[in-house]
C-alpha positions as CSV (number, residue, x, y, z in Angstrom):
1,M,-22.6,-15.4,-25.1
2,E,-24.9,-18.2,-26.1
3,G,-23.7,-20.1,-23.1
4,L,-25.3,-17.5,-20.8
5,L,-28.9,-18.3,-22.1
6,G,-31.2,-19.0,-19.2
7,F,-28.9,-17.6,-16.5
8,T,-30.0,-14.8,-14.2
9,G,-27.8,-11.7,-13.7
10,G,-26.7,-12.9,-10.3
11,E,-25.6,-16.2,-11.8
12,I,-23.7,-14.4,-14.6
13,L,-22.0,-12.2,-12.1
14,H,-20.9,-15.3,-10.1
15,R,-19.6,-17.1,-13.1
16,R,-17.8,-14.1,-14.5
17,L,-16.1,-13.4,-11.2
18,I,-14.8,-16.9,-11.0
19,S,-13.5,-16.6,-14.6
20,H,-11.4,-13.6,-13.4
21,G,-9.8,-15.7,-10.6
22,V,-11.8,-14.1,-7.8
23,D,-11.6,-16.2,-4.7
24,H,-12.5,-13.7,-1.9
25,I,-15.0,-10.9,-1.8
26,F,-15.4,-8.4,1.0
27,A,-18.6,-6.7,1.9
28,H,-21.0,-5.6,4.6
29,P,-24.2,-7.6,4.2
30,M,-26.9,-5.6,2.3
31,A,-30.5,-6.5,2.3
32,G,-31.5,-4.5,-0.7
33,T,-29.2,-6.3,-3.2
34,L,-29.5,-9.9,-2.1
35,A,-30.9,-11.0,-5.4
36,L,-27.8,-9.7,-7.2
37,F,-25.3,-11.2,-4.8
38,R,-27.1,-14.3,-3.7
39,D,-25.1,-16.7,-5.9
40,V,-21.9,-15.3,-4.7
41,Y,-22.9,-15.6,-1.1
42,N,-23.6,-19.3,-1.7
43,S,-20.6,-19.9,-3.9
44,P,-18.5,-23.1,-3.4
45,V,-15.6,-21.3,-5.1
46,I,-15.6,-17.7,-3.8
47,R,-15.3,-17.1,-0.1
48,F,-17.5,-14.3,1.0
49,I,-16.1,-12.3,4.0
50,P,-18.8,-10.1,5.7
51,S,-17.1,-7.2,7.5
52,R,-18.5,-5.3,10.4
53,H,-18.3,-2.0,8.4
54,E,-18.1,-1.1,4.8
55,R,-14.8,0.8,5.4
56,G,-13.3,-2.4,6.9
57,A,-14.3,-4.3,3.8
58,G,-12.6,-1.8,1.6
59,H,-9.3,-2.0,3.6
60,M,-9.5,-5.8,3.5
61,A,-9.7,-5.6,-0.3
62,E,-6.7,-3.2,-0.2
63,G,-4.7,-5.6,1.9
64,Y,-5.6,-8.5,-0.4
65,A,-4.6,-6.6,-3.5
66,K,-1.3,-5.2,-2.0
67,A,-0.3,-8.7,-1.0
68,T,-0.9,-10.3,-4.4
69,R,-1.2,-7.5,-7.0
70,R,-4.5,-9.1,-7.9
71,P,-7.7,-7.0,-7.6
72,G,-9.4,-6.9,-4.2
73,V,-13.2,-7.1,-4.7
74,V,-15.8,-5.2,-2.6
75,F,-19.6,-5.4,-2.7
76,V,-21.6,-2.3,-1.8
77,S,-25.1,-1.0,-2.4
78,T,-26.5,2.5,-3.2
79,D,-27.8,3.1,0.3
80,P,-26.1,6.0,2.3
81,S,-23.6,3.5,3.8
82,S,-21.9,3.2,0.4
83,S,-20.0,6.4,1.1
84,N,-18.0,4.4,3.8
85,V,-15.9,3.0,1.0
86,I,-14.7,6.4,0.0
87,S,-11.5,6.2,2.1
88,P,-10.4,2.8,0.9
89,M,-11.1,3.7,-2.8
90,L,-9.3,7.0,-2.6
91,D,-6.4,5.3,-0.7
92,G,-6.3,2.7,-3.5
93,L,-6.4,5.3,-6.2
94,L,-3.5,7.3,-4.7
95,D,-1.4,4.1,-4.0
96,G,-2.2,2.5,-7.3
97,T,-3.9,-0.5,-5.7
98,P,-6.1,-2.8,-8.0
99,M,-9.6,-2.9,-6.7
100,V,-13.0,-3.7,-8.1
101,V,-16.0,-2.2,-6.3
102,I,-19.3,-3.7,-7.4
103,C,-22.3,-1.6,-6.5
104,G,-25.9,-3.0,-6.6
105,Q,-28.5,-0.3,-6.8
106,V,-31.2,-0.6,-4.2
107,P,-34.7,-0.7,-5.8
108,A,-36.4,2.6,-5.9
109,A,-39.3,1.4,-3.7
110,Q,-36.8,1.0,-0.8
111,E,-35.5,4.5,-1.1
112,N,-38.1,5.9,1.3
113,N,-36.3,8.8,2.9
114,A,-34.4,11.9,2.0
115,L,-31.0,10.4,2.8
116,Q,-31.4,7.9,0.0
117,Q,-32.4,10.3,-2.8
118,G,-30.0,10.6,-5.6
119,N,-27.2,8.2,-6.5
120,P,-24.6,7.9,-3.8
121,M,-22.1,6.5,-6.3
122,E,-21.7,10.0,-7.7
123,R,-19.8,10.9,-4.5
124,L,-17.2,8.3,-5.4
125,G,-16.4,9.8,-8.8
126,A,-13.1,11.3,-7.6
127,C,-12.0,8.1,-5.9
128,M,-11.9,5.7,-8.9
129,K,-10.1,5.1,-12.1
130,W,-12.9,3.8,-14.3
131,R,-16.6,3.2,-14.0
132,A,-19.0,1.0,-15.9
133,R,-22.8,1.3,-15.6
134,V,-25.0,-1.7,-16.3
135,Q,-28.5,-0.6,-17.2
136,R,-29.6,-3.8,-18.9
137,L,-28.6,-7.5,-18.6
138,S,-26.9,-7.6,-22.0
139,D,-24.3,-5.1,-20.7
140,L,-23.3,-7.2,-17.7
141,P,-20.7,-9.7,-19.1
142,S,-18.7,-7.0,-21.0
143,A,-18.9,-4.6,-18.1
144,I,-17.4,-7.1,-15.7
145,D,-14.6,-7.8,-18.1
146,A,-13.9,-4.1,-18.5
147,V,-13.7,-3.2,-14.8
148,F,-11.2,-6.0,-14.2
149,L,-9.2,-5.0,-17.2
150,H,-8.8,-1.4,-16.1
151,A,-8.3,-2.2,-12.4
152,T,-5.3,-4.4,-13.3
153,G,-3.8,-2.5,-16.2
154,K,-0.3,-1.0,-16.3
155,Q,-1.6,1.8,-14.0
156,P,-3.7,-0.1,-11.5
157,G,-6.4,1.4,-9.4
158,P,-10.0,1.1,-8.2
159,T,-12.8,0.7,-10.7
160,L,-16.6,0.7,-10.1
161,L,-19.2,-1.6,-11.6
162,D,-22.6,0.1,-11.0
163,I,-25.4,-2.4,-11.6
164,S,-29.0,-1.2,-11.9
165,S,-31.7,-2.8,-9.7
166,G,-33.5,-5.8,-11.2
167,I,-30.5,-7.0,-13.1
168,G,-29.8,-9.8,-10.5
169,E,-33.2,-11.5,-11.1
170,A,-33.4,-10.8,-14.9
171,V,-32.9,-13.8,-17.2
172,F,-30.5,-13.7,-20.1
173,D,-32.8,-14.7,-23.0
174,S,-32.7,-14.5,-26.8
175,Q,-33.5,-10.8,-26.7
176,A,-30.5,-10.1,-24.5
177,L,-28.4,-12.2,-26.8
178,E,-29.5,-10.1,-29.8
179,E,-28.7,-6.8,-28.0
180,V,-25.1,-7.7,-27.1
181,P,-23.5,-6.8,-30.5
182,N,-25.5,-3.6,-30.6
183,V,-25.0,-2.3,-27.1
184,S,-22.5,0.5,-26.6
185,L,-21.2,-0.2,-23.1
186,M,-21.3,2.8,-20.8
187,I,-17.7,3.0,-19.6
188,E,-16.3,6.2,-18.2
189,N,-12.7,7.3,-17.9
190,V,-13.3,9.2,-14.7
191,H,-10.1,11.3,-14.9
192,G,-10.3,12.0,-18.6
193,K,-6.9,12.6,-20.3
194,A,-4.9,11.8,-17.2
195,C,-5.1,8.0,-17.9
196,S,-3.5,8.3,-21.4
197,V,-0.4,10.2,-21.9
198,A,0.7,11.1,-25.5
199,S,4.4,11.6,-25.6
200,P,7.2,11.2,-28.1
201,I,8.9,9.1,-25.4
202,A,6.4,6.4,-26.4
203,D,8.3,5.9,-29.6
204,A,10.3,2.7,-29.2
205,H,13.4,3.8,-31.0
206,Y,13.5,7.2,-29.2
207,L,12.9,5.4,-25.9
208,Y,15.8,3.1,-26.5
209,E,18.1,6.0,-27.3
210,R,17.2,7.6,-24.0
211,I,17.9,4.5,-22.1
212,V,21.3,4.2,-23.8
213,Q,22.0,7.7,-22.7
214,V,21.0,6.9,-19.1
215,A,23.0,3.7,-19.0
216,D,26.1,5.8,-20.1
217,M,25.4,8.2,-17.3
218,I,25.3,5.3,-14.8
219,N,28.4,3.7,-16.2
220,Q,30.4,6.9,-15.8
221,S,29.0,8.0,-12.4
222,R,31.2,7.5,-9.3
223,H,28.6,7.8,-6.5
224,P,25.1,6.7,-7.9
225,V,22.1,5.9,-5.7
226,I,18.9,4.2,-6.6
227,C,15.6,5.3,-5.0
228,A,12.9,2.6,-5.5
229,G,9.2,3.0,-4.9
230,N,5.8,1.4,-5.2
231,G,6.1,1.1,-9.0
232,V,8.8,-1.5,-8.6
233,L,6.4,-3.7,-6.5
234,A,3.6,-3.1,-9.0
235,S,5.7,-4.4,-11.9
236,P,5.7,-8.2,-12.1
237,R,9.5,-8.4,-12.6
238,G,10.4,-5.1,-10.9
239,C,12.0,-6.5,-7.7
240,K,14.2,-9.0,-9.5
241,L,15.3,-6.5,-12.1
242,L,16.1,-3.9,-9.4
243,S,18.2,-6.5,-7.5
244,R,20.1,-7.4,-10.7
245,I,20.8,-3.8,-11.6
246,A,22.1,-3.0,-8.1
247,N,24.3,-6.1,-8.1
248,K,25.7,-5.6,-11.6
249,A,26.4,-1.9,-11.3
250,Q,27.2,-2.0,-7.5
251,I,24.7,0.8,-6.7
252,P,23.2,1.2,-3.2
253,V,19.4,1.2,-3.0
254,A,17.1,3.4,-0.9
255,T,13.3,3.1,-0.9
256,T,10.3,5.3,-0.2
257,L,7.7,4.1,2.4
258,L,5.6,2.4,-0.2
259,G,8.7,0.9,-1.8
260,L,9.7,-1.0,1.3
261,G,10.1,-4.7,0.4
262,S,11.2,-4.0,-3.2
263,F,14.8,-4.6,-2.1
264,D,16.1,-6.9,0.5
265,E,17.0,-4.6,3.4
266,T,19.4,-7.1,5.0
267,R,21.8,-6.6,2.1
268,E,24.8,-4.4,2.5
269,E,23.7,-2.2,-0.5
270,A,20.4,-1.4,1.3
271,L,20.0,2.1,2.5
272,H,16.5,1.6,3.8
273,M,13.8,4.3,3.8
274,I,14.5,7.9,2.8
275,G,12.6,11.0,3.7
276,T,11.5,13.0,6.7
277,H,11.2,10.0,8.9
278,G,13.8,7.9,7.0
279,A,17.2,6.6,7.9
280,P,19.8,9.4,8.2
281,Y,22.3,7.4,6.3
282,A,19.9,7.0,3.4
283,N,19.3,10.7,3.2
284,C,23.0,11.3,3.5
285,A,23.7,9.1,0.5
286,I,21.0,11.0,-1.5
287,Q,22.7,14.3,-0.6
288,N,26.1,13.0,-1.7
289,A,25.1,11.1,-4.9
290,D,26.4,12.4,-8.2
291,L,23.5,10.5,-9.9
292,L,20.1,9.7,-8.4
293,I,18.1,7.0,-10.2
294,V,14.5,7.1,-9.2
295,I,12.6,3.9,-10.2
296,G,8.8,3.8,-9.8
297,A,8.8,6.3,-6.9
298,R,6.9,9.5,-6.2
299,L,9.3,12.1,-4.9
300,D,6.7,13.8,-2.7
301,E,7.2,16.2,0.2
302,R,7.7,13.4,2.8
303,A,10.4,11.8,0.7
304,V,12.1,15.0,-0.3
305,G,11.9,17.2,2.7
306,N,13.3,20.6,1.7
307,A,13.1,20.6,-2.1
308,D,15.6,23.4,-2.5
309,G,18.3,21.4,-0.8
310,F,17.5,17.9,-2.3
311,A,20.3,15.9,-3.9
312,P,22.6,19.0,-4.4
313,K,25.6,17.1,-5.8
314,A,23.5,15.3,-8.4
315,L,22.1,18.6,-9.6
316,D,25.4,20.4,-9.6
317,R,26.4,20.0,-13.2
318,D,29.5,22.2,-12.8
319,G,30.7,20.1,-9.9
320,G,30.4,16.8,-11.8
321,G,26.7,16.0,-11.0
322,R,24.9,13.9,-13.5
323,G,21.4,14.7,-12.5
324,I,18.2,12.9,-11.5
325,V,16.9,10.1,-13.8
326,H,13.2,9.1,-13.2
327,F,11.9,5.7,-14.5
328,D,8.1,5.5,-14.3
329,I,5.0,4.5,-16.2
330,D,2.8,7.4,-15.1
331,A,3.7,10.9,-16.3
332,R,1.4,12.4,-13.6
333,K,3.9,11.4,-10.9
334,L,6.8,13.3,-12.4
335,G,8.1,16.7,-11.4
336,K,5.5,17.6,-8.7
337,V,8.2,18.4,-6.2
338,I,11.5,17.6,-7.9
339,E,12.0,18.1,-11.6
340,P,14.0,15.2,-13.1
341,T,16.8,15.9,-15.5
342,E,16.0,12.7,-17.5
343,I,12.7,10.9,-17.8
344,I,12.2,7.3,-19.0
345,L,8.5,6.9,-19.4
346,G,7.3,3.3,-19.8
347,D,6.5,0.0,-18.2
348,L,9.4,-1.0,-15.8
349,S,9.1,-4.6,-17.0
350,E,10.1,-3.3,-20.5
351,T,12.5,-0.4,-19.7
352,L,14.6,-2.0,-16.9
353,P,15.7,-5.1,-18.9
354,V,17.0,-2.7,-21.6
355,L,18.9,-0.7,-19.0
356,L,20.3,-3.9,-17.4
357,S,21.7,-5.1,-20.7
358,L,23.5,-1.8,-21.2
359,L,25.1,-1.5,-17.8
360,L,28.8,-2.4,-17.5
361,P,29.9,-4.6,-14.5
362,V,31.5,-2.2,-12.1
363,K,34.2,-3.0,-9.5
364,D,35.6,0.4,-8.8
365,R,32.9,1.7,-6.5
366,V,34.5,0.2,-3.5
367,Q,35.3,3.6,-1.9
368,W,31.7,4.7,-2.4
369,L,30.2,1.5,-0.9
370,D,32.7,1.7,2.0
371,Q,31.6,5.3,2.7
372,I,27.9,4.1,2.7
373,Q,28.8,1.5,5.3
374,L,30.5,4.1,7.4
375,W,27.4,6.3,7.3
376,K,25.3,3.4,8.3
377,R,27.4,2.9,11.4
378,L,27.6,6.6,12.3
379,Y,24.0,7.5,11.8
380,T,22.1,4.3,12.6
381,L,18.7,4.5,14.2
382,E,19.2,2.9,17.6
383,E,16.6,1.7,20.0
384,P,16.5,3.2,23.5
385,V,18.5,1.6,26.3
386,R,16.4,-1.0,28.2
387,R,15.8,-0.2,31.9
388,A,14.4,-2.9,34.1
389,K,10.8,-2.3,35.4
390,H,10.2,0.4,32.8
391,R,7.7,0.3,30.1
392,P,9.1,-0.7,26.7
393,S,9.4,2.0,24.1
394,P,7.7,1.4,20.7
395,Q,11.2,1.2,19.1
396,Q,12.1,-1.7,21.4
397,V,8.9,-3.5,20.6
398,V,9.5,-3.4,16.8
399,A,13.2,-4.2,17.2
400,E,12.4,-7.2,19.4
401,L,9.8,-8.3,16.8
402,N,12.5,-7.9,14.1
403,R,15.0,-10.0,16.0
404,Q,12.6,-12.8,16.7
405,T,11.4,-13.0,13.1
406,T,14.9,-12.8,11.5
407,P,15.1,-16.6,11.0
408,M,11.6,-16.6,9.3
409,K,11.6,-13.3,7.4
410,S,10.3,-14.8,4.2
411,S,7.1,-15.9,5.9
412,I,6.3,-12.6,7.7
413,T,4.0,-9.9,6.4
414,M,3.5,-6.7,8.4
415,T,0.7,-4.3,8.1
416,T,0.4,-0.9,9.8
417,S,-2.0,1.9,10.3
418,V,-1.0,5.5,10.0
419,G,0.8,7.4,12.7
420,Q,4.0,6.9,14.7
421,N,3.4,3.1,14.7
422,Q,3.9,3.2,10.9
423,M,7.2,5.2,11.2
424,W,8.6,3.0,14.0
425,T,7.9,-0.1,12.0
426,S,9.4,1.3,8.8
427,Q,12.5,2.4,10.7
428,H,13.2,-0.7,12.8
429,F,11.7,-3.7,10.9
430,R,13.8,-5.0,8.0
431,C,11.8,-5.9,4.9
432,T,13.2,-8.7,2.7
433,H,10.5,-9.5,0.1
434,P,7.7,-7.8,-1.9
435,H,4.9,-8.2,0.6
436,S,6.9,-7.6,3.7
437,L,5.1,-4.3,4.6
438,I,1.6,-3.4,3.6
439,T,0.5,0.1,4.6
440,S,-1.4,3.2,3.5
441,G,1.0,5.7,1.9
442,S,-0.6,8.5,0.1
443,L,-3.8,9.1,1.9
444,T,-2.4,8.0,5.3
445,T,-5.6,6.3,6.5
446,M,-6.2,5.7,10.2
447,G,-7.4,2.2,11.0
448,F,-5.9,0.6,7.9
449,G,-3.8,-2.0,9.7
450,V,-6.2,-4.6,11.1
451,P,-8.6,-5.0,8.2
452,A,-5.7,-4.9,5.7
453,A,-4.1,-7.7,7.7
454,I,-7.2,-9.8,7.3
455,G,-7.2,-9.3,3.6
456,A,-3.5,-10.1,3.4
457,K,-3.8,-13.2,5.5
458,L,-6.6,-14.5,3.3
459,A,-4.5,-13.8,0.2
460,L,-1.4,-15.4,1.7
461,P,-2.5,-18.1,4.1
462,N,1.0,-19.5,4.6
463,Q,2.3,-16.1,5.7
464,Q,2.3,-15.0,9.4
465,V,0.5,-11.6,9.2
466,I,1.1,-9.1,12.0
467,A,-0.7,-5.7,12.3
468,V,1.2,-3.0,14.2
469,D,-1.2,-0.3,15.4
470,G,-1.5,2.6,17.7
471,D,-4.3,2.8,20.3
472,A,-6.0,5.7,18.7
473,S,-5.9,4.2,15.2
474,F,-6.9,0.7,16.5
475,C,-10.0,2.2,18.0
476,T,-11.3,3.2,14.5
477,T,-11.5,-0.4,13.1
478,M,-11.1,-2.7,16.1
479,E,-14.5,-4.2,15.4
480,E,-12.9,-6.2,12.5
481,L,-11.3,-8.4,15.1
482,M,-14.7,-10.0,15.3
483,T,-14.5,-10.6,11.5
484,A,-11.1,-12.3,11.9
485,L,-12.6,-14.5,14.7
486,L,-15.7,-15.4,12.8
487,H,-13.7,-16.7,9.8
488,Q,-10.7,-17.9,11.9
489,V,-8.3,-15.6,10.0
490,Q,-5.2,-16.0,12.2
491,I,-3.9,-12.5,12.2
492,K,-1.7,-11.1,15.1
493,V,-2.1,-7.6,16.3
494,I,0.3,-5.4,18.4
495,V,-1.2,-2.3,19.9
496,F,1.0,0.5,21.2
497,N,-1.0,1.7,24.1
498,N,0.1,5.1,25.4
499,R,-3.4,6.3,26.0
500,Q,-3.1,9.3,23.7
501,Q,-2.9,10.3,20.0
502,V,0.8,11.1,20.2
503,I,1.4,13.0,16.9
504,L,-1.5,15.3,17.5
505,S,-0.4,16.0,21.1
506,Q,3.1,16.7,20.0
507,L,2.0,19.2,17.4
508,Q,-0.3,20.9,19.8
509,R,2.6,21.4,22.2
510,E,4.7,22.8,19.3
511,Y,2.0,25.4,18.6
512,G,1.6,26.3,22.2
513,M,-2.0,24.8,22.2
514,K,-3.8,23.1,25.0
515,V,-3.2,19.3,24.6
516,C,-6.7,17.9,24.2
517,C,-5.7,14.3,23.8
518,D,-3.7,13.6,27.0
519,S,-6.9,12.7,28.8
520,R,-7.9,10.2,26.2
521,M,-8.4,6.8,27.9
522,S,-8.0,3.6,26.0
523,P,-9.4,0.3,27.3
524,D,-7.4,-2.7,28.2
525,F,-7.2,-4.0,24.7
526,D,-6.1,-7.5,25.8
527,R,-9.3,-7.8,27.8
528,L,-11.3,-6.4,24.9
529,A,-9.9,-9.0,22.6
530,R,-10.7,-11.8,25.0
531,S,-14.3,-10.5,25.3
532,M,-14.6,-11.0,21.6
533,G,-13.3,-14.5,21.8
534,C,-9.8,-13.7,20.5
535,Q,-6.6,-14.4,22.5
536,G,-5.2,-11.4,24.3
537,Q,-2.1,-10.7,26.5
538,R,-0.6,-7.5,28.0
539,C,3.0,-6.4,28.3
540,D,3.7,-3.8,30.9
541,R,7.5,-4.0,31.4
542,V,10.4,-4.2,29.1
543,E,11.7,-7.4,30.6
544,E,8.4,-9.0,29.7
545,L,8.8,-8.1,26.0
546,P,10.7,-11.1,24.6
547,D,8.3,-13.6,26.1
548,A,5.3,-11.5,25.0
549,I,6.5,-11.4,21.4
550,Y,7.4,-15.1,21.5
551,W,3.8,-15.8,22.7
552,L,2.3,-13.8,19.9
553,L,4.3,-15.4,17.1
554,R,3.4,-18.9,18.3
555,C,-0.2,-18.7,19.4
556,R,-2.9,-20.0,17.1
557,G,-6.0,-18.0,16.0
558,P,-6.5,-14.3,16.1
559,A,-4.5,-12.8,18.9
560,L,-3.7,-9.3,20.3
561,L,-0.7,-8.1,22.3
562,D,-1.5,-4.9,24.2
563,V,1.8,-3.2,24.9
564,A,1.8,-0.4,27.5
565,V,4.5,1.7,25.9
566,S,6.4,4.5,27.4
567,Q,5.5,8.0,26.5
568,P,7.7,8.5,23.4
569,G,9.5,11.5,22.0
570,M,8.9,12.6,18.4
571,V,9.6,9.9,15.8
572,S,13.2,10.3,14.6
573,I,13.4,12.9,11.8
574,A,16.2,12.8,9.4
575,S,15.6,15.7,7.0
576,N,17.3,15.4,3.6
577,G,17.1,19.1,2.9
578,T,19.6,21.8,3.6
579,S,20.0,20.7,7.3
580,M,21.9,17.7,5.9
581,D,24.6,20.0,4.4
582,T,26.9,19.2,7.3
583,L,26.9,15.6,6.1
584,V,28.1,16.3,2.6
585,W,31.1,14.1,1.8
586,A,34.2,15.5,0.2
């Protein structure tokens, strides 16, 4: 700590952030906290990215974190606008995204109206994993280390560093140095006991015995299926271990939405996404598996569908079913919808190598794998037939993008917002590597795609980052195109322009309600992009689609393709509940 003598709080913050490997910070400029953040703004090491809106800064940090598994860092202040980061923080908490939100308190003299009374950070309490409050300068170095430690732990999530006003200009002197050993840092575990789980499974010997039992179940099973989730991507070795397990034991692999990219979807063993909007053959395999191995995935309602009819053969012990095995690090994710029959609670980077060592090489699952390929041919998700002079369907757009990027898959990263654009992308774009698809899963946040693409592109400058968005969702964060232009972040954006919010309109029709969104008029987004200084082009006919995608992939600088898509039907639904009973394999 003696090396900090003579530095201001702002200088200490800058140096400490660099020591934690921070190279980008996202924020909306804040006048009241310039003294605290001044050194970061002027940093030759850290690139400061001012967003057009605090929410956009939060989603940029999410995109950065999901692309690298390193914490995305956001600056906010205690004015009322700080509540705009609630959506990104809650999204990050539910998706297990490492984020550090640094809040500089506005001096009391500037809080001159009723809206600024009280501490707005209290509203964020349910949206974070940990919080550290810095009330004197001697707290600052340890507090910075603490929030990064907890944001990037085995159960990552957003943390908050709340810094009192005046800290930025205060000088670390001999008195502050004397206080350091005696200061009890004010760190709060926001969710109490939920972050630490006491369980006999934590005992190493007991855990090993359980894994031995699970390995024996896998070795004896005839029709096993793996369901991989976001936890595989969060684990440093998760994707490689998953691939080796599937290869050694000849087990087909399905994924949840947030698990896309954890397993190469171009492999024959890939079943692609399960769930309500998943691939029918993936759900069919789940229904017919005699053993379901869930690795780092939440079996929530969208993945399970009808819980009463989920994985019936695996749960039929009398008929030879071997149950559902769940590998995860977080006990809170277990048993909410489907109760596992076996639980392996621990870090995947520690439990999966043990499992891999105990699995026997299998060569007698040829019939099961052949049946999987038959289902993939029978129940494939096909794109609509192309008709000349008609508008392209969203499925055709994603399928064409998938075809043209096939030779360069390893250099492509997709982001999506929430809505039908997210489902079409997950159904028709094949993910091959860990950061293939970056999306909002648990909170399903509108407007996520464009700012997340900016964060992902800054994190992965050699990747081509493409945001797929719907017109209604794009309108909520389209101002961040100006952020991309200002900093020459070369993202590409595809907007499905059908001039309505489709999912809401379809649900209104189902309930016999008046459709209030049909009259929603979207602008010509290509012209809007050009008015901002970005490149823009429009595609109105299906025969124009190949050239339009070719243009988008090869143009330089921020660019937007406005696709006038046909009015779609409901996104393909492949329930894996009791309606799949007709697909049970004898």
